[in-house]
C-alpha positions in Angstrom: -3.2 12.3 33.4 -1.3 9.3 34.7 -0.8 6.9 31.8 -1.5 3.3 32.7 1.7 2.1 31.2 1.1 -1.5 32.3 -2.2 -1.5 30.4 -0.4 -0.7 27.1 2.7 -2.9 27.1 1.6 -5.4 29.7 4.8 -5.0 31.7 5.6 -3.1 34.9 8.3 -0.5 34.6 11.4 -0.6 36.8 12.1 2.1 39.4 15.6 3.6 38.7 17.6 6.2 40.7 20.7 7.9 39.2 22.5 11.2 38.8 21.3 13.3 35.8 21.0 16.7 34.4 17.5 18.3 34.5 15.6 20.7 32.4 13.7 23.4 34.4 10.3 23.0 32.8 8.7 24.7 35.8 10.1 28.0 34.4 7.8 27.7 31.3 4.7 26.1 32.7 2.7 29.3 33.0 3.7 30.4 29.5 2.7 27.1 28.1 -0.7 27.2 29.9 -1.3 30.8 28.7 -0.4 29.7 25.1 -2.9 26.8 25.3 -5.7 29.0 26.6 -5.2 31.8 24.2 -4.7 29.6 21.1 -7.8 27.4 20.8 -6.4 25.4 17.9 -3.0 24.6 19.6 -4.0 21.2 20.9 -6.6 19.1 19.2 -9.0 17.4 20.0 -10.4 19.3 23.0 -10.1 16.2 25.3 -6.4 16.2 24.8 -6.2 19.9 25.6 -8.0 19.3 28.9 -5.6 16.4 29.7 -2.6 18.6 29.2 -4.0 21.5 31.3 -4.7 19.0 34.1 -1.1 17.7 33.8 0.6 21.0 33.8 -0.1 22.0 37.4 1.8 19.0 38.9 4.4 18.6 36.1 7.9 18.5 37.5 11.3 19.3 36.0 12.5 16.5 33.8 15.7 14.5 33.7 17.3 15.1 30.2 20.3 12.7 30.6 20.6 9.1 31.6 23.5 7.4 33.4 22.4 3.8 33.2 21.7 3.9 29.4 24.9 3.1 27.4 23.6 3.9 23.9 22.8 7.3 22.5 24.3 10.8 22.2 26.9 11.5 24.9 26.9 14.8 26.8 30.0 16.8 25.8 32.9 16.2 28.2 30.8 13.8 30.3 30.9 10.3 28.7 28.9 8.7 31.5 25.8 10.9 30.7 23.7 10.0 27.7 21.1 12.5 26.4 17.5 11.5 27.0 16.2 9.9 23.9 13.0 12.1 23.9 15.1 15.3 24.0 17.1 14.1 21.0 13.9 13.0 19.2 12.0 16.2 19.7 14.8 18.6 18.7 15.2 16.6 15.5 12.1 18.4 14.2 14.1 21.6 14.0 17.7 20.1 13.8 16.7 18.5 10.5 15.7 22.0 9.2 19.2 23.3 9.9 18.7 25.0 13.3 22.5 25.4 13.8 23.4 25.7 10.1 23.6 29.4 9.1 23.6 28.6 5.4 20.3 26.8 5.3 16.9 28.6 5.2 14.8 25.5 5.8 14.0 26.5 9.3 12.8 29.9 8.2 10.8 28.3 5.3 9.2 25.4 7.1 9.0 26.3 10.8 6.7 26.7 12.7 4.8 23.7 11.4 1.1 24.2 10.6 0.3 20.8 12.0 2.0 18.1 14.0 0.2 14.7 14.2 1.1 12.5 17.2 -0.3 9.5 19.1 -2.4 10.2 22.2 0.1 8.3 24.4 2.9 10.8 23.7 1.0 14.1 24.2 3.0 15.1 27.3 6.2 15.0 25.3 4.8 17.1 22.4 2.4 19.4 24.3 4.5 20.2 27.4 8.2 19.3 27.0 8.4 20.2 23.3 6.8 23.7 23.8 9.2 24.3 26.7 12.2 23.4 24.6 11.0 25.8 21.9 10.4 28.6 24.4 13.9 28.0 25.8 15.3 28.4 22.3 13.1 31.4 21.7 11.5 29.7 18.7 7.8 29.7 17.7 5.5 26.8 18.6 3.7 24.7 16.0 0.3 26.1 15.1 -1.6 22.9 15.9 -0.7 19.6 17.6 -3.3 16.9 16.9 -3.3 13.7 19.0 -4.9 10.8 17.3 -6.4 7.8 19.1 -5.6 4.1 18.8 -7.1 1.4 16.6 -7.7 -1.4 19.0 -8.6 -5.1 18.6 -10.7 -6.5 21.4 -10.1 -3.3 23.4 -6.3 -3.7 23.2 -3.9 -1.5 21.4 -2.4 -3.2 18.3 1.0 -4.2 19.4 3.9 -6.4 18.3 4.5 -7.1 21.9 0.9 -8.4 22.4 0.8 -10.0 19.0 -2.7 -8.9 18.1 -1.8 -7.7 14.6 -3.8 -7.4 11.4 -1.6 -6.8 8.5 -2.7 -3.9 6.3 -1.6 -5.9 3.2 -4.2 -8.6 4.2 -6.9 -6.0 4.5 -6.0 -4.3 1.2 -5.9 -7.6 -0.6 -9.5 -8.3 0.4 -11.1 -4.9 0.6 -8.8 -2.6 -1.5 -6.9 0.4 -0.1 -9.9 2.7 -0.7 -12.3 0.4 1.1 -10.0 0.1 4.2 -9.3 3.8 4.2 -13.0 4.7 3.8 -14.1 2.4 6.6 -11.6 3.5 9.1 -12.2 7.2 8.5 -15.9 6.9 8.3 -16.3 4.6 11.4 -13.8 6.1 13.7 -13.8 9.8 14.8 -10.3 11.1 14.2 -8.8 11.7 17.6 -10.8 8.9 19.4 -10.1 5.2 19.7 -11.8 2.8 17.5 -12.1 -1.0 18.0 -11.6 -3.1 14.9 -13.8 -6.2 15.3 -12.2 -8.9 13.2 -12.5 -12.7 12.7 -9.3 -14.8 12.4 -8.5 -18.1 10.9 -7.2 -21.0 13.1 -3.6 -20.1 12.2 -4.2 -16.6 13.5 -4.3 -14.9 10.1 -7.0 -12.4 9.3 -10.3 -13.8 8.0 -12.8 -11.0 7.7 -14.4 -7.9 9.3 -18.2 -8.0 8.9 -18.7 -4.3 9.9 -16.2 -3.2 7.3 -17.9 -5.3 4.6 -21.3 -4.0 5.5 -20.1 -0.4 5.4 -18.2 -0.6 2.0 -21.0 -2.7 0.4 -23.7 -0.2 1.4 -21.8 3.0 0.7 -19.2 2.4 -2.0 -20.7 -0.5 -4.0 -24.4 0.3 -3.6 -25.1 4.0 -3.0 -22.3 5.4 -5.0 -21.4 2.7 -7.4 -25.0 1.9 -8.5 -25.8 5.6 -9.1 -22.9 5.9 -11.5 -23.7 2.6 -13.3 -27.4 3.5 -13.7 -26.7 6.8 -15.3 -23.3 6.5 -17.2 -23.3 2.8 -18.2 -27.0 2.4 -18.9 -29.3 5.4 -19.5 -26.7 7.8 -21.0 -25.4 5.2 -23.4 -28.8 4.1 -24.6 -30.3 7.6 -25.0 -27.4 10.0 -25.7 -24.7 7.7 -27.2 -22.7 8.3 -24.0 -22.5 12.0 -24.7 -23.0 14.4 -21.7 -26.1 16.5 -22.6 -26.9 20.1 -21.9 -27.9 21.6 -18.6 -31.5 22.4 -17.8 -32.0 24.8 -14.8 -35.5 23.5 -14.1 -34.2 19.9 -13.9 -31.4 20.9 -11.5 -33.8 21.8 -8.7 -31.7 23.0 -5.8 -28.6 20.9 -6.6 -26.3 23.8 -7.2 -27.1 25.4 -3.9 -27.1 22.1 -2.0 -23.8 20.8 -3.5 -21.9 24.1 -2.9 -23.3 24.2 0.7 -21.9 20.6 1.2 -18.5 21.8 -0.2 -18.3 24.6 2.3 -19.2 22.3 5.2 -16.6 19.7 4.1 -14.0 22.5 4.0 -15.0 23.5 7.5 -14.8 19.9 8.7 -11.4 19.3 7.0 -10.0 22.5 8.5 -10.9 21.2 11.9 -9.5 17.7 11.2 -12.9 16.1 11.4 -12.5 13.5 8.7 -15.6 11.5 9.8 -17.7 14.6 9.7 -16.5 15.3 6.2 -17.5 11.9 4.9 -20.9 12.1 6.5 -21.5 15.4 4.7 -20.3 14.0 1.4 -22.8 11.2 1.8 -25.6 13.7 2.3 -24.9 14.6 -1.3 -24.7 10.9 -2.4 -28.0 10.2 -0.7 -29.6 13.3 -2.3 -28.4 12.1 -5.7 -29.9 8.6 -5.2 -33.2 10.1 -4.0 -33.2 12.4 -7.1 -32.6 9.5 -9.4 -35.5 7.5 -7.9 -37.8 10.6 -7.9 -37.1 11.8 -11.4 -36.9 8.2 -12.8 -34.8 9.1 -15.9 -35.7 5.7 -17.4 -39.3 6.8 -17.5 -38.4 10.2 -18.9 -36.4 8.4 -21.7 -39.6 6.5 -22.8 -41.8 9.7 -22.6 -39.2 11.7 -24.6 -39.6 9.3 -27.5 -43.3 10.1 -27.6 -43.0 13.8 -26.7 -39.9 15.6 -27.9 -40.7 18.6 -25.7 -39.6 16.5 -22.7 -36.1 16.0 -24.1 -34.5 19.2 -22.6 -35.7 18.3 -19.2 -34.7 14.7 -19.5 -31.3 15.7 -20.7 -31.1 18.2 -17.8 -31.8 15.4 -15.3 -29.0 13.3 -16.8 -26.6 16.3 -16.6 -27.6 17.0 -13.0 -26.8 13.4 -12.0 -23.4 13.5 -13.8 -22.4 16.8 -12.4 -23.3 15.7 -8.9 -21.1 12.6 -9.4 -18.2 14.9 -10.5 -18.6 17.0 -7.3 -18.8 13.8 -5.2 -15.7 12.4 -6.9 -13.7 15.5 -6.1 -14.8 15.7 -2.5 -14.0 12.0 -2.0 -10.6 12.3 -3.6 -8.6 12.7 -0.3 -10.3 9.6 1.1 -10.8 7.2 -1.9 -8.4 8.5 -4.6 -8.7 5.4 -6.8 -12.5 5.4 -6.8 -12.6 9.2 -7.5 -10.2 8.7 -10.4 -12.4 5.9 -11.8 -15.5 8.2 -11.7 -13.5 11.0 -13.2 -12.4 8.7 -16.1 -15.9 7.4 -16.8 -17.2 11.0 -16.9 -14.8 11.6 -19.8 -12.8 14.2 -18.0 -9.2 14.4 -19.2 -7.9 17.0 -16.8 -6.2 15.4 -13.8 -8.5 15.5 -10.7 -5.6 16.7 -8.6 -5.5 19.9 -10.6 -8.7 21.0 -8.9 -9.0 22.5 -5.4 -11.9 23.5 -3.2 -11.6 27.1 -4.3 -12.1 26.5 -8.0 -14.7 23.8 -7.7 -18.1 25.1 -8.8 -21.3 23.6 -10.0 -21.8 23.5 -13.7 -18.2 22.9 -14.7 -18.9 19.5 -16.4 -18.7 20.2 -20.1 -21.6 19.2 -22.2 -20.6 17.2 -25.3 -17.9 15.2 -23.6 -17.9 11.5 -24.4 -18.1 9.4 -21.3 -16.1 6.2 -21.1 -16.9 2.7 -20.2 -15.2 1.5 -17.1 -15.1 -1.2 -14.5 -17.2 -1.1 -11.3 -15.7 1.5 -9.1 -16.0 -0.8 -6.1 -17.0 -4.5 -6.4 -19.4 -5.7 -3.7 -17.7 -7.8 -1.1 -19.1 -11.3 -0.6 -17.1 -13.1 2.1 -18.3 -16.5 1.1 -17.5 -16.0 -2.6 -14.1 -14.4 -1.8 -13.2 -17.3 0.5 -14.3 -19.9 -2.1 -12.3 -18.2 -4.9 -9.2 -18.2 -2.7 -9.6 -21.9 -1.9 -9.9 -22.7 -5.7 -6.6 -20.9 -6.4 -4.9 -22.7 -3.5 -6.1 -26.1 -4.9 
C-alpha cells in the first residue's frame, strides 16, 4: 500500500538525501509473513492484514537515524546522527516495562500485549517494523494488533491542520457522553472509516448532527427508555407498589434461552472487536422486549387480574420477565453506555455495583423478587434540536 500522504495533510513531502544507519528488515520479512499467515488474529481487521501482506514483498530496509534532524536521541559516539523517532517510539512499548532493567518484572508480567490498538495510517510501523524489532531482540510479538479507521467530516480526516474539528465537549454537552459513544459505535464498524455529517453555525462552531439525533432518539430514548418507564415507573408502581414480583415460567416464554443466546453472541463479537455487531445483537433483545410488552399488554392483565385473581401469577411473571430482560440489557450495554446502564440498575433496586458482574456469572433469573424499585430520571432524554437551541438562546439572553 502506498499511503497518499498529500491527501491526509494536504502538503507534499520533501525529498531528502543523507547518510544514515539502516535496520536490515529484509532479514525478517519471511518470518513476519509466516507469523501473519499462521496467526489469524495477529492483524485485525482482515483488510489491514491484506495491506501488510501486499506491502511486505517490496518493503525495503529502513533508515533508523537522521542527519538533518537536530532534536531527538543522539546515537552514542555520533552526535550528528539522531535516532529515527519511530524507532524510539516503538521501543518505548517495552522500554517502559523495564527491558534493560534487571530488577523490574514488568516486562515479564505485561508483555506480550494481548492487544495493541493503532490508527490505520501507521500500520506499516506497527505491523512490519515493530515485529522486526521484536524478532531482532528475540522477544514475543503482541497477540493482536488492531487498526482502527478514521472518523471523517465531509470525507476528510479530522485534523488540526485542515481545521475541520468538532470538539467532543460540544457533542457531550448536547448529546451526553453515552449518546455520542453509542452513536459512533453503533453507526461505524470498528476498523472502518465513518463520515460524521454535521451542521455548523456561521462562526464555525458545531450546531447539530441529525443522524446522531435520529439514532439516539429511536434507540435510547424510545426503544429502551420507554420500555423501562412503562414497566418500572407506571405498571409496577400502580399494581405491585414498586416491588419486583415472582417469576412465572409460563410467562417467560423463551426469554431465558433467547437472552443467554444473545449474551454468548455478544461475547463472540466482543472477542473479535466487532463493537457494532455487539450493539446490533443487544438491540435484538431490546426489540424482543418491546414486542413482548406490546403482545402481553401488562396494562390489560392488570385490569383482568382485579376481576380474576388466578391471572395474578401470570401477570406478575410478565412484569418479572420485563424487569429481568432490562437487567440483562443494562449489563450488556455497560461497556458502551455506562451511565444509562447504571441508571437502569438503580431503578431496578439493585444495590450491588454493576461492575461486579461479568459475562461468566451473568445468568437469567438473578433479579431478586421482593426488591423495591426506585424512582429515577429518564435514562436518556429525547433530543429536540429546536427546543435545545431555543433553551440555549434563552440562557444567553
